C-alpha angles and dihedrals in degrees: 000000000000126000093256116111116259118204127186110219132163109287095023129090120246110273096016116128114254118234112256114257115267116250112243114262112263111237125199137165127244130199111219095171095112097036121123127197130213141170123245133184097169134055141174126202119205133144154156130254088272104036145036117224119204118191118192128194149148124267103196090190097057114183094023136083098266118243091187126062115266108245110232112215108171139023123196120191119191141158120258093255091058090043091055092050089048090050090054093047093048091046090052092048093050093046091051091048091050091049090058102034107022136259117323111231110212095187104094093203092055091045091051092055105271132297128124118318115264122238 
């Protein structure tokens, strides 16, 4: 047996390590008074060695090679640590959505029922 403490509790076998206690959830307040919302169906990811730059916009001709300029509506600049946390949160949200509603197909041609890819 190792040097770690072994505690018998209801629901655990004698001699099995007990799960460490969960840290209490951190609660904080946010002020959404000045927040604006928008819809996006287009994005661009660029950056510098220190920051990730996310541009969001609206492609009115979705599914086609646009003949009009895509109107950029929002830019978010963040450091790579924040970007990595955002990546994890988005990944978790998409996985949870797919568990409930099924896999999201990102290929427009497959989603539309076959045929050659557009663009």
